[in-house]
Backbone as CSV, one residue per row, in Angstrom:
resi,resn,N_x,N_y,N_z,CA_x,CA_y,CA_z,C_x,C_y,C_z
1,MET,104.326,73.168,99.924,105.201,73.570,98.823,106.597,73.846,99.363
2,ALA,107.596,73.187,98.787,108.965,73.394,99.243,109.641,74.550,98.517
3,LEU,109.395,74.673,97.207,110.126,75.652,96.409,109.184,76.358,95.446
4,SER,109.267,77.687,95.431,108.591,78.508,94.420,109.655,79.237,93.625
5,VAL,109.512,79.248,92.314,110.421,79.979,91.435,109.626,81.084,90.757
6,VAL,109.971,82.333,91.028,109.270,83.495,90.480,110.056,83.992,89.268
7,VAL,109.355,84.092,88.119,110.000,84.493,86.871,109.243,85.679,86.279
8,PRO,109.699,86.926,86.494,109.070,88.068,85.817,109.480,88.097,84.350
9,VAL,108.513,88.290,83.461,108.811,88.273,82.023,108.153,89.465,81.344
10,PHE,108.828,89.969,80.323,108.286,91.042,79.486,108.870,90.886,78.084
11,ASN,108.026,90.484,77.140,108.436,90.292,75.748,109.626,89.339,75.636
12,GLU,109.452,88.134,76.154,110.528,87.140,76.160,110.173,85.908,75.312
13,GLU,109.425,86.102,74.230,108.997,84.965,73.424,110.176,84.200,72.822
14,ALA,111.295,84.864,72.601,112.418,84.222,71.935,113.145,83.217,72.819
15,VAL,112.947,83.299,74.128,113.765,82.482,75.031,112.943,81.635,75.994
16,LEU,111.645,81.830,76.049,110.828,81.183,77.076,110.888,79.663,77.020
17,VAL,110.769,79.087,75.834,110.727,77.628,75.714,112.040,77.013,76.192
18,GLU,113.158,77.589,75.791,114.457,77.066,76.222,114.652,77.250,77.721
19,PHE,114.202,78.395,78.248,114.310,78.613,79.693,113.525,77.555,80.462
20,GLN,112.297,77.298,80.040,111.488,76.310,80.748,112.085,74.904,80.624
21,ARG,112.681,74.602,79.483,113.314,73.287,79.322,114.444,73.107,80.326
22,ARG,115.299,74.122,80.450,116.417,74.022,81.390,115.930,74.063,82.833
23,MET,114.949,74.909,83.119,114.411,74.982,84.469,113.758,73.667,84.865
24,ASN,113.011,73.062,83.959,112.328,71.807,84.252,113.334,70.695,84.532
25,ALA,114.428,70.661,83.755,115.450,69.638,83.966,116.067,69.746,85.352
26,VAL,116.236,70.968,85.833,116.805,71.165,87.168,115.797,70.791,88.247
27,LEU,114.570,71.253,88.106,113.563,71.042,89.141,113.212,69.570,89.314
28,VAL,113.128,68.831,88.218,112.804,67.407,88.317,113.858,66.664,89.125
29,GLY,115.114,67.086,89.000,116.183,66.416,89.728,116.316,66.805,91.186
30,LEU,115.571,67.811,91.623,115.699,68.253,93.014,114.976,67.344,94.001
31,GLY,113.932,66.685,93.546,113.191,65.800,94.439,112.350,66.528,95.470
32,VAL,111.868,67.733,95.156,111.030,68.501,96.082,109.775,68.958,95.338
33,ARG,108.726,69.269,96.113,107.524,69.859,95.518,107.822,71.314,95.146
34,TYR,107.383,71.711,93.961,107.736,73.045,93.477,106.598,73.632,92.666
35,GLU,106.715,74.924,92.424,105.872,75.645,91.474,106.744,76.684,90.783
36,VAL,106.461,76.951,89.522,107.128,78.006,88.765,106.077,79.056,88.447
37,ILE,106.262,80.267,88.965,105.283,81.339,88.799,105.817,82.344,87.781
38,TYR,105.231,82.333,86.589,105.569,83.325,85.571,104.653,84.537,85.753
39,VAL,105.248,85.715,85.833,104.480,86.959,85.950,104.724,87.765,84.674
40,ASP,103.706,87.809,83.819,103.795,88.532,82.550,103.490,90.007,82.800
41,ASP,104.514,90.829,82.635,104.395,92.259,82.941,103.868,93.028,81.727
42,GLY,102.702,92.605,81.212,102.080,93.324,80.104,102.810,93.179,78.790
43,SER,103.266,91.983,78.450,104.003,91.759,77.201,103.116,92.065,75.997
44,THR,103.771,92.535,74.924,103.050,92.870,73.698,103.368,91.906,72.563
45,ASP,104.221,90.919,72.795,104.523,89.920,71.769,103.718,88.648,72.067
46,GLN,104.254,87.489,71.724,103.560,86.221,71.918,103.864,85.569,73.271
47,THR,104.433,86.321,74.197,104.796,85.761,75.505,103.584,85.159,76.217
48,ALA,102.453,85.854,76.227,101.267,85.366,76.932,100.789,84.034,76.363
49,HIS,100.757,83.904,75.034,100.317,82.652,74.414,101.294,81.515,74.715
50,LEU,102.579,81.827,74.699,103.577,80.802,75.020,103.429,80.322,76.455
51,LEU,103.185,81.243,77.379,103.027,80.856,78.775,101.796,79.977,78.973
52,GLN,100.712,80.292,78.286,99.516,79.459,78.391,99.779,78.058,77.843
53,ARG,100.529,77.993,76.757,100.864,76.683,76.183,101.779,75.897,77.098
54,LEU,102.762,76.577,77.684,103.673,75.902,78.604,102.933,75.408,79.843
55,GLN,101.962,76.177,80.314,101.221,75.752,81.498,100.409,74.490,81.229
56,ARG,99.854,74.376,80.014,99.093,73.175,79.682,99.956,71.924,79.647
57,SER,101.232,72.090,79.272,102.119,70.927,79.175,102.952,70.698,80.431
58,HIS,102.986,71.671,81.349,103.733,71.536,82.600,102.813,71.915,83.755
59,PRO,102.209,70.955,84.429,101.240,71.270,85.487,101.824,72.027,86.675
60,GLY,103.129,72.084,86.797,103.733,72.803,87.912,103.877,74.292,87.686
61,ILE,103.369,74.807,86.560,103.509,76.216,86.218,102.270,77.003,86.639
62,SER,102.494,78.124,87.327,101.454,79.116,87.582,101.706,80.315,86.671
63,TYR,100.623,80.971,86.256,100.748,82.062,85.296,99.910,83.250,85.755
64,ALA,100.552,84.405,85.873,99.849,85.646,86.212,100.165,86.690,85.152
65,ARG,99.147,87.407,84.737,99.342,88.484,83.763,98.865,89.792,84.376
66,LEU,99.748,90.788,84.403,99.374,92.100,84.920,98.564,92.861,83.874
67,THR,97.781,93.833,84.319,96.888,94.548,83.410,97.640,95.420,82.411
68,ARG,98.867,95.783,82.733,99.707,96.559,81.832,101.152,96.390,82.280
69,ASN,102.052,97.084,81.630,103.456,97.030,82.013,103.697,97.955,83.207
70,PHE,103.802,97.357,84.393,104.057,98.121,85.615,105.546,98.227,85.925
71,GLY,106.387,97.451,85.266,107.811,97.457,85.546,108.242,96.203,86.278
72,LYS,109.513,95.880,86.162,110.017,94.636,86.739,109.881,94.605,88.262
73,GLU,110.077,95.745,88.923,109.979,95.761,90.380,108.566,95.340,90.825
74,ALA,107.562,95.826,90.103,106.185,95.461,90.427,105.918,93.992,90.111
75,ALA,106.465,93.506,88.991,106.261,92.103,88.620,106.886,91.164,89.654
76,MET,108.066,91.517,90.152,108.677,90.695,91.199,107.846,90.735,92.469
77,SER,107.307,91.903,92.809,106.466,92.019,93.998,105.229,91.143,93.874
78,ALA,104.634,91.120,92.676,103.459,90.271,92.454,103.823,88.795,92.620
79,GLY,104.958,88.394,92.067,105.373,87.005,92.190,105.641,86.598,93.627
80,LEU,106.249,87.487,94.401,106.520,87.177,95.805,105.218,87.058,96.601
81,GLN,104.225,87.859,96.256,102.934,87.751,96.927,102.242,86.423,96.605
82,LEU,102.404,85.939,95.379,101.737,84.710,94.959,102.476,83.456,95.400
83,ALA,103.775,83.568,95.676,104.582,82.386,95.997,104.180,81.800,97.345
84,SER,104.130,80.476,97.401,103.743,79.795,98.641,104.839,78.876,99.173
85,GLY,105.988,78.833,98.522,107.042,77.906,98.915,107.748,78.291,100.197
86,GLU,108.362,77.299,100.833,109.216,77.566,101.989,110.498,78.272,101.565
87,ALA,110.906,78.046,100.335,112.017,78.787,99.730,111.508,79.365,98.418
88,VAL,111.894,80.611,98.114,111.425,81.295,96.911,112.642,81.838,96.169
89,VAL,112.757,81.481,94.894,113.850,81.955,94.044,113.281,82.936,93.030
90,VAL,113.945,84.074,92.848,113.605,85.030,91.801,114.670,84.945,90.725
91,ILE,114.252,84.741,89.481,115.199,84.567,88.381,114.594,85.135,87.111
92,ASP,115.426,85.736,86.259,114.966,86.236,84.959,114.904,85.091,83.956
93,ALA,114.124,85.302,82.895,113.935,84.261,81.887,114.946,84.325,80.758
94,ASP,115.859,85.297,80.765,116.759,85.473,79.623,117.965,84.541,79.657
95,LEU,118.058,83.685,80.678,119.122,82.681,80.827,120.496,83.295,81.064
96,GLN,120.544,84.567,81.402,121.808,85.119,81.880,122.131,84.559,83.264
97,ASP,121.100,84.287,84.032,121.249,83.653,85.343,120.883,82.173,85.189
98,PRO,121.847,81.268,85.304,121.588,79.856,84.983,120.723,79.157,86.025
99,PRO,119.645,78.490,85.606,118.822,77.719,86.547,119.594,76.583,87.215
100,GLU,120.677,76.154,86.608,121.455,75.044,87.155,122.083,75.357,88.508
101,LEU,122.024,76.625,88.939,122.569,77.006,90.239,121.568,76.831,91.375
102,LEU,120.346,76.429,91.062,119.338,76.270,92.113,119.740,75.271,93.194
103,PRO,120.352,74.113,92.863,120.754,73.191,93.939,121.721,73.823,94.942
104,ALA,122.677,74.630,94.453,123.619,75.293,95.358,122.903,76.323,96.231
105,MET,121.924,77.006,95.674,121.164,77.989,96.448,120.337,77.305,97.534
106,LEU,119.723,76.184,97.191,118.941,75.450,98.186,119.834,74.896,99.285
107,ALA,121.053,74.479,98.923,121.984,73.974,99.932,122.358,75.075,100.916
108,ALA,122.571,76.303,100.415,122.885,77.427,101.302,121.688,77.759,102.195
109,TRP,120.479,77.666,101.648,119.265,77.902,102.445,119.115,76.851,103.539
110,ARG,119.349,75.599,103.190,119.264,74.545,104.202,120.356,74.697,105.252
111,GLY,121.435,75.382,104.881,122.508,75.629,105.837,122.227,76.768,106.794
112,GLY,121.067,77.427,106.660,120.688,78.459,107.621,120.532,79.854,107.066
113,ALA,120.762,80.066,105.766,120.652,81.403,105.182,119.203,81.696,104.816
114,ASP,118.701,82.849,105.235,117.364,83.279,104.828,117.375,83.981,103.486
115,VAL,118.513,84.542,103.125,118.667,85.192,101.825,119.965,84.683,101.205
116,VAL,119.872,84.162,99.993,121.059,83.695,99.265,121.283,84.647,98.098
117,ASN,122.336,85.450,98.182,122.668,86.432,97.158,123.551,85.790,96.096
118,MET,123.225,86.028,94.840,124.030,85.512,93.734,124.845,86.661,93.159
119,ARG,126.147,86.641,93.451,127.027,87.751,93.055,127.696,87.450,91.721
120,ARG,127.606,88.414,90.802,128.130,88.226,89.451,129.637,88.467,89.431
121,ARG,130.376,87.381,89.242,131.826,87.483,89.150,132.243,88.023,87.787
122,GLU,131.550,87.616,86.746,131.772,88.092,85.386,130.425,88.448,84.776
123,ARG,130.424,89.433,83.856,129.200,89.848,83.163,129.455,89.730,81.672
124,LEU,129.289,88.527,81.145,129.578,88.271,79.748,128.498,88.880,78.859
125,GLY,128.907,89.263,77.653,127.948,89.788,76.689,127.545,91.226,76.921
126,GLU,128.179,91.933,77.865,127.845,93.325,78.134,129.017,94.219,77.740
127,SER,128.703,95.410,77.293,129.738,96.354,76.873,130.545,96.845,78.069
128,TRP,131.746,97.329,77.777,132.594,97.841,78.851,131.926,99.041,79.530
129,TRP,131.160,99.810,78.748,130.500,100.981,79.313,129.447,100.566,80.339
130,LYS,128.663,99.535,80.015,127.634,99.085,80.945,128.261,98.475,82.188
131,ARG,129.337,97.712,82.009,130.012,97.136,83.182,130.594,98.226,84.066
132,ALA,131.189,99.260,83.452,131.806,100.343,84.227,130.765,101.143,84.986
133,THR,129.659,101.484,84.317,128.625,102.270,84.991,127.936,101.452,86.085
134,ALA,127.751,100.160,85.841,127.136,99.316,86.879,128.037,99.237,88.105
135,SER,129.342,99.080,87.872,130.278,99.021,88.987,130.295,100.342,89.756
136,ALA,130.263,101.463,89.023,130.257,102.773,89.680,128.988,102.953,90.512
137,PHE,127.854,102.502,89.981,126.601,102.632,90.720,126.641,101.827,92.014
138,TYR,127.105,100.580,91.946,127.137,99.747,93.154,128.084,100.330,94.197
139,HIS,129.227,100.864,93.757,130.151,101.477,94.704,129.521,102.714,95.354
140,PHE,128.827,103.513,94.538,128.255,104.754,95.063,127.129,104.467,96.049
141,ILE,126.194,103.578,95.651,125.047,103.347,96.520,125.455,102.605,97.782
142,GLU,126.535,101.840,97.712,127.022,101.179,98.922,127.492,102.209,99.943
143,ARG,128.046,103.311,99.450,128.566,104.337,100.359,127.466,105.225,100.931
144,VAL,126.424,105.515,100.139,125.430,106.494,100.581,124.176,105.852,101.159
145,SER,123.966,104.571,100.926,122.724,103.951,101.363,122.649,103.830,102.877
146,ASP,121.421,103.904,103.391,121.196,103.734,104.825,121.398,102.292,105.263
147,VAL,121.259,101.343,104.335,121.498,99.928,104.622,122.549,99.425,103.635
148,PRO,123.385,98.473,104.041,124.414,97.969,103.120,123.792,97.164,101.986
149,ILE,123.982,97.602,100.754,123.474,96.914,99.570,124.637,96.187,98.908
150,ALA,124.481,94.888,98.730,125.578,94.051,98.229,125.985,94.473,96.822
151,ARG,127.292,94.503,96.592,127.800,94.857,95.270,127.581,93.720,94.275
152,HIS,127.267,94.100,93.036,127.185,93.168,91.903,126.210,92.019,92.158
153,VAL,125.198,92.266,92.957,124.148,91.278,93.195,122.859,91.838,92.609
154,GLY,122.290,91.125,91.649,121.071,91.579,91.006,119.838,91.031,91.698
155,ASP,118.838,90.689,90.894,117.577,90.191,91.441,117.564,88.668,91.561
156,PHE,118.573,87.995,91.063,118.669,86.542,91.145,119.059,86.162,92.573
157,ARG,118.065,85.730,93.359,118.294,85.435,94.771,117.315,84.366,95.240
158,LEU,117.613,83.826,96.410,116.698,82.912,97.091,116.317,83.524,98.429
159,PHE,115.042,83.357,98.810,114.535,83.866,100.071,113.829,82.753,100.833
160,SER,113.992,82.771,102.135,113.225,81.848,102.973,111.796,82.354,103.097
161,ARG,110.935,81.518,103.676,109.536,81.907,103.838,109.406,83.163,104.687
162,ARG,110.157,83.243,105.785,110.000,84.415,106.654,110.571,85.673,105.992
163,ALA,111.582,85.510,105.130,112.097,86.668,104.401,111.065,87.169,103.395
164,VAL,110.383,86.251,102.711,109.336,86.644,101.762,108.182,87.308,102.491
165,ASP,107.792,86.762,103.629,106.705,87.379,104.411,107.077,88.798,104.836
166,ALA,108.346,89.001,105.177,108.789,90.347,105.558,108.730,91.293,104.362
167,LEU,109.169,90.833,103.185,109.121,91.671,101.985,107.687,92.030,101.621
168,ASN,106.774,91.086,101.806,105.380,91.331,101.447,104.698,92.315,102.397
169,GLN,105.303,92.599,103.536,104.743,93.582,104.459,105.113,95.011,104.089
170,LEU,106.120,95.185,103.249,106.608,96.534,102.945,105.635,97.221,101.992
171,PRO,105.119,98.389,102.370,103.990,98.979,101.638,104.370,99.979,100.547
172,GLU,105.638,100.373,100.409,105.918,101.494,99.532,105.618,101.196,98.071
173,ARG,105.228,102.262,97.353,104.875,102.138,95.936,106.102,102.293,95.048
174,GLY,106.964,103.244,95.350,108.203,103.401,94.599,109.210,102.376,95.085
175,ARG,109.266,101.225,94.425,110.001,100.074,94.951,111.341,99.911,94.227
176,PHE,112.410,99.892,95.014,113.742,99.535,94.535,114.083,98.218,95.222
177,MET,113.854,97.113,94.511,113.858,95.802,95.152,115.218,95.417,95.720
178,LYS,116.301,95.806,95.075,117.619,95.476,95.623,117.803,96.092,97.005
179,GLY,117.286,97.289,97.184,117.351,97.920,98.498,116.441,97.240,99.505
180,LEU,115.234,96.857,99.068,114.311,96.161,99.970,114.868,94.803,100.373
181,PHE,115.518,94.111,99.436,116.124,92.817,99.762,117.180,92.975,100.851
182,ALA,117.925,94.083,100.800,118.956,94.320,101.814,118.349,94.812,103.129
183,TRP,117.273,95.583,103.044,116.690,96.212,104.225,116.163,95.192,105.223
184,ILE,115.622,94.069,104.753,114.996,93.121,105.684,116.008,92.436,106.583
185,GLY,117.276,92.452,106.205,118.283,91.805,107.047,118.221,90.295,106.958
186,TYR,118.212,89.605,108.114,118.222,88.139,108.218,119.588,87.573,107.784
187,PRO,119.907,86.367,108.244,121.184,85.735,107.854,121.269,85.563,106.336
188,GLN,122.414,85.918,105.779,122.585,85.875,104.332,123.817,85.071,103.953
189,ALA,123.766,84.502,102.762,124.911,83.806,102.175,125.090,84.332,100.763
190,THR,126.306,84.246,100.241,126.602,84.758,98.906,127.304,83.680,98.092
191,ILE,126.854,83.505,96.871,127.457,82.556,95.935,127.904,83.333,94.706
192,ASP,129.157,83.169,94.308,129.679,83.818,93.107,129.395,82.948,91.884
193,TYR,129.090,83.597,90.770,128.861,82.862,89.536,129.196,83.746,88.344
194,GLU,129.285,83.129,87.189,129.592,83.838,85.951,128.300,84.080,85.198
195,ARG,127.941,85.323,85.013,126.678,85.651,84.349,126.869,85.602,82.845
196,ALA,126.044,84.807,82.188,126.168,84.599,80.750,125.537,85.751,79.975
197,ALA,125.792,85.761,78.672,125.111,86.714,77.797,123.674,86.267,77.585
198,ARG,122.826,87.179,77.127,121.440,86.826,76.836,121.388,85.693,75.824
199,ALA,120.504,84.725,76.081,120.372,83.599,75.156,119.689,84.022,73.864
200,ALA,118.752,84.961,73.949,118.019,85.443,72.780,117.273,86.708,73.163
201,GLY,116.778,87.398,72.154,116.008,88.603,72.424,116.897,89.799,72.750
202,GLU,116.255,90.884,73.145,116.953,92.128,73.447,116.735,92.529,74.893
203,THR,117.719,93.268,75.433,117.599,93.731,76.804,116.424,94.691,76.954
204,LYS,115.771,94.624,78.108,114.662,95.534,78.410,115.125,96.696,79.271
205,TRP,116.459,96.837,79.402,117.003,97.890,80.260,117.997,98.749,79.482
206,PRO,117.509,99.677,78.637,118.421,100.634,77.993,119.058,101.550,79.024
207,PHE,120.061,102.287,78.574,120.871,103.075,79.508,120.039,104.071,80.301
208,LEU,119.158,104.817,79.639,118.381,105.839,80.349,117.456,105.213,81.382
209,LYS,116.926,104.025,81.088,116.072,103.349,82.052,116.877,102.909,83.272
210,LEU,118.117,102.481,83.047,118.992,102.121,84.158,119.329,103.339,85.006
211,VAL,119.528,104.484,84.353,119.798,105.719,85.095,118.599,106.062,85.992
212,GLY,117.386,105.908,85.446,116.200,106.163,86.253,116.100,105.229,87.446
213,LEU,116.441,103.943,87.227,116.423,102.983,88.334,117.456,103.362,89.393
214,ALA,118.624,103.840,88.941,119.659,104.253,89.887,119.181,105.432,90.741
215,PHE,118.518,106.421,90.111,117.974,107.548,90.871,116.938,107.070,91.876
216,ASP,116.085,106.125,91.449,115.077,105.589,92.371,115.742,104.935,93.575
217,GLY,116.802,104.167,93.306,117.492,103.489,94.399,118.140,104.458,95.369
218,ILE,118.764,105.501,94.822,119.455,106.463,95.684,118.461,107.248,96.533
219,THR,117.369,107.721,95.920,116.405,108.529,96.678,115.568,107.678,97.626
220,ALA,115.440,106.363,97.321,114.645,105.500,98.195,115.399,105.083,99.442
221,PHE,116.724,105.033,99.370,117.484,104.479,100.490,118.590,105.386,100.996
222,SER,118.528,106.664,100.633,119.541,107.576,101.144,119.038,109.011,101.076
223,ALA,119.389,109.782,102.097,119.122,111.218,102.092,120.376,111.999,101.718
224,ALA,121.382,111.301,101.171,122.651,111.948,100.828,122.484,113.112,99.855
225,PRO,121.639,113.004,98.789,121.494,114.168,97.900,121.016,115.419,98.610
226,LEU,120.111,115.268,99.582,119.659,116.436,100.326,120.783,117.020,101.176
227,LYS,121.593,116.156,101.746,122.730,116.633,102.526,123.746,117.337,101.635
228,VAL,123.935,116.806,100.431,124.844,117.450,99.478,124.321,118.834,99.111
229,ALA,123.001,118.948,98.897,122.414,120.243,98.574,122.639,121.243,99.710
230,THR,122.493,120.774,100.943,122.730,121.654,102.096,124.181,122.115,102.146
231,LEU,125.100,121.179,101.931,126.521,121.536,101.965,126.881,122.491,100.830
232,LEU,126.308,122.267,99.630,126.574,123.174,98.514,126.041,124.569,98.817
233,GLY,124.858,124.628,99.420,124.306,125.926,99.787,125.172,126.653,100.790
234,MET,125.658,125.931,101.800,126.532,126.552,102.795,127.844,127.001,102.173
235,ALA,128.386,126.166,101.280,129.662,126.520,100.647,129.519,127.741,99.751
236,SER,128.436,127.786,98.961,128.250,128.933,98.066,127.977,130.206,98.853
237,ALA,127.187,130.099,99.933,126.922,131.280,100.745,128.195,131.775,101.414
238,GLY,129.002,130.849,101.920,130.269,131.235,102.537,131.220,131.869,101.548
239,SER,131.262,131.296,100.329,132.139,131.859,99.301,131.680,133.252,98.900
240,ALA,130.356,133.435,98.762,129.833,134.747,98.388,130.137,135.783,99.471
241,PHE,130.015,135.395,100.739,130.314,136.330,101.830,131.807,136.690,101.840
242,ALA,132.649,135.688,101.665,134.092,135.957,101.633,134.461,136.850,100.454
243,TYR,133.822,136.613,99.301,134.082,137.414,98.108,133.641,138.860,98.336
244,ALA,132.500,139.044,98.987,132.014,140.392,99.274,132.940,141.121,100.239
245,MET,133.451,140.427,101.258,134.374,141.032,102.213,135.677,141.452,101.535
246,PHE,136.101,140.639,100.560,137.333,140.978,99.836,137.182,142.316,99.119
247,PHE,136.070,142.481,98.397,135.871,143.731,97.673,135.605,144.899,98.622
248,PHE,134.974,144.636,99.752,134.707,145.714,100.711,136.009,146.273,101.271
249,PHE,136.883,145.393,101.720,138.150,145.867,102.278,139.074,146.415,101.204
250,LYS,138.965,145.875,100.010,139.776,146.406,98.914,139.374,147.841,98.600
251,ALA,138.074,148.095,98.570,137.603,149.455,98.306,137.877,150.374,99.487
252,LEU,137.781,149.847,100.722,137.954,150.668,101.917,139.410,151.041,102.135
253,ILE,140.310,150.101,101.929,141.719,150.327,102.240,142.461,150.915,101.046
254,LEU,142.252,150.297,99.861,143.002,150.733,98.682,142.290,151.821,97.898
255,GLY,141.023,151.991,98.163,140.277,153.013,97.445,139.910,152.628,96.041
256,ASP,140.012,151.326,95.667,139.659,150.884,94.322,138.142,150.817,94.170
257,ALA,137.689,151.257,93.035,136.258,151.126,92.734,135.938,149.663,92.432
258,VAL,134.772,149.230,92.842,134.356,147.854,92.588,133.997,147.701,91.119
259,GLN,134.701,146.811,90.404,134.474,146.600,88.983,134.200,145.103,88.739
260,GLY,133.964,144.799,87.510,133.847,143.392,87.147,132.439,142.955,86.843
261,PHE,131.806,143.597,85.853,130.461,143.190,85.452,130.414,141.735,84.984
262,PRO,131.367,141.253,84.164,131.340,139.836,83.766,131.411,138.888,84.961
263,THR,132.231,139.260,85.959,132.332,138.422,87.155,130.997,138.328,87.866
264,LEU,130.281,139.452,87.919,128.973,139.475,88.559,127.988,138.557,87.833
265,ILE,127.979,138.602,86.509,127.070,137.765,85.719,127.390,136.291,85.912
266,VAL,128.669,135.951,85.846,129.065,134.553,86.021,128.657,134.042,87.401
267,THR,128.868,134.888,88.424,128.511,134.498,89.790,127.007,134.279,89.918
268,MET,126.225,135.176,89.310,124.767,135.032,89.375,124.308,133.758,88.672
269,LEU,124.888,133.469,87.491,124.519,132.255,86.777,124.908,131.013,87.567
270,PHE,126.080,131.058,88.212,126.522,129.911,89.011,125.569,129.662,90.172
271,LEU,125.217,130.730,90.896,124.327,130.569,92.035,122.929,130.140,91.589
272,GLY,122.467,130.685,90.436,121.166,130.278,89.928,121.134,128.805,89.548
273,GLY,122.197,128.333,88.885,122.278,126.913,88.539,122.345,126.029,89.761
274,LEU,123.081,126.501,90.773,123.190,125.737,92.021,121.830,125.633,92.707
275,GLN,121.071,126.713,92.696,119.731,126.682,93.294,118.821,125.716,92.553
276,LEU,118.865,125.737,91.223,118.033,124.826,90.450,118.421,123.374,90.705
277,LEU,119.726,123.111,90.832,120.186,121.757,91.134,119.635,121.287,92.472
278,CYS,119.738,122.127,93.479,119.242,121.751,94.804,117.728,121.604,94.811
279,MET,117.029,122.453,94.071,115.578,122.322,93.967,115.201,121.017,93.267
280,GLY,116.005,120.616,92.264,115.751,119.351,91.586,115.919,118.167,92.517
281,MET,116.961,118.211,93.352,117.157,117.144,94.334,115.978,117.069,95.293
282,LEU,115.560,118.229,95.766,114.413,118.274,96.679,113.154,117.770,95.987
283,GLY,113.014,118.118,94.685,111.843,117.681,93.935,111.753,116.175,93.807
284,GLU,112.899,115.483,93.699,112.885,114.024,93.616,112.241,113.416,94.862
285,TYR,112.571,113.953,96.012,111.996,113.426,97.255,110.523,113.824,97.403
286,VAL,110.182,115.029,96.968,108.778,115.438,97.007,107.947,114.540,96.096
287,ALA,108.500,114.175,94.935,107.790,113.290,94.012,107.554,111.920,94.638
288,ARG,108.535,111.412,95.391,108.360,110.125,96.063,107.267,110.223,97.130
289,ILE,107.252,111.326,97.864,106.196,111.523,98.868,104.836,111.584,98.183
290,PHE,104.744,112.278,97.061,103.494,112.399,96.315,103.003,111.028,95.856
291,THR,103.926,110.203,95.362,103.557,108.857,94.906,103.032,108.015,96.056
292,GLU,103.689,108.098,97.206,103.273,107.287,98.350,101.913,107.735,98.896
293,THR,101.665,109.037,98.930,100.422,109.526,99.524,99.208,109.175,98.672
294,LYS,99.378,108.938,97.380,98.240,108.559,96.545,97.715,107.181,96.920
295,GLY,98.583,106.325,97.432,98.145,105.031,97.928,97.677,104.064,96.860
296,ARG,98.083,104.218,95.624,97.678,103.301,94.575,98.385,101.956,94.740
297,PRO,97.762,100.855,94.298,98.443,99.557,94.380,99.670,99.526,93.486
298,VAL,100.621,98.685,93.851,101.856,98.573,93.079,101.580,97.964,91.713
299,TYR,100.611,97.073,91.621,100.281,96.386,90.373,98.832,95.933,90.433
300,LEU,98.286,95.552,89.276,96.961,94.941,89.181,97.083,93.683,88.337
301,ILE,96.480,92.600,88.788,96.548,91.322,88.076,95.284,91.153,87.243
302,ASP,95.477,90.898,85.962,94.366,90.672,85.046,93.934,89.204,85.057
303,VAL,94.900,88.301,84.964,94.624,86.862,84.903,95.599,86.143,85.824
304,TYR,95.084,85.178,86.572,95.962,84.316,87.371,95.477,82.881,87.255
305,GLU,96.358,82.024,86.755,96.069,80.598,86.614,97.065,79.834,87.473
306,PRO,96.646,79.299,88.616,97.593,78.582,89.480,97.989,77.237,88.892
307,ALA,99.083,76.695,89.387,99.544,75.377,88.951,98.511,74.322,89.334
308,THR,98.308,73.375,88.444,97.328,72.324,88.729,97.891,71.254,89.651
309,VAL,99.141,70.846,89.408,99.786,69.832,90.256,101.185,70.306,90.569
310,PRO,101.406,71.056,91.677,102.736,71.592,91.986,103.675,70.517,92.497
311,SER,104.267,69.760,91.599,105.095,68.644,92.017,106.155,68.360,90.989
312,ASN,107.324,67.922,91.455,108.362,67.524,90.514,107.982,66.260,89.777
313,ALA,107.184,65.431,90.394,106.767,64.197,89.746,105.870,64.502,88.556
314,SER,105.026,65.540,88.681,104.099,65.847,87.606,104.839,66.293,86.361
315,ALA,105.938,67.019,86.545,106.672,67.519,85.384,107.354,66.375,84.646
316,GLY,107.601,65.265,85.306,108.277,64.149,84.646,107.326,63.261,83.890
317,ARG,105.993,63.399,84.096,105.044,62.538,83.407,104.805,63.014,81.978
């Protein structure tokens, strides 16, 4: 197998047929043996039936259905485990990432890159708020992460066989795939492209879900929040000591009685809030440790139907 294309899907019935049409047109023209692995992450619409129908008409399609919705990170992990190609591409089915870029990605791989990053030059169809928060997140995590995470690069990437084998060795349950993609290293290449708006359907990433993913990424690849908590604790303790010395010498030298009940209450509330904030930061890391120690699998596969004839020639018949 020369090429595997991993497509995680969740409730994508509105766009699947068009995605497969465009993907098939690209793959047939590549002249290589391929497979397209759809990983259904517990869809509740007609996605599963559409995938079964597409597999019957396209022998190069493999289909896996997870037992429930485990999340996109788990679905991508399942697809990478199932992929057998010398090159593996991960792409979403919403057509924001154009399949027509596969030839350029393969050319970069043949040129020696083990990881081909697709960097979004433009993000069409997204609100200014989402673009601004995404940019802020990439800038922040680039500064605090233990490994350099590429800016404005999503999950649309190509991996060599040895890069996929390295990713499949990583055992953690709380998976932030963008960080794992960066952690493995290996020679990388970057291609800029214009990301289109969704072809159909609705986004599966509302704002609060994106915030949760950002927290997962920060706690998975940086100890910066814990360091911030330590610095805040030192700063507040130092400020409290300096404040106490001020009132001590004021009372000792000037003879003023110590007053200021409102100041005392405000100070206590500030320190209490600061303690809760630091405890919350610590709790995020404790929760990650708790998740890892349980040792549960990242995902469970309910159904897996491999491709019958993984070939570009088969798709043209």
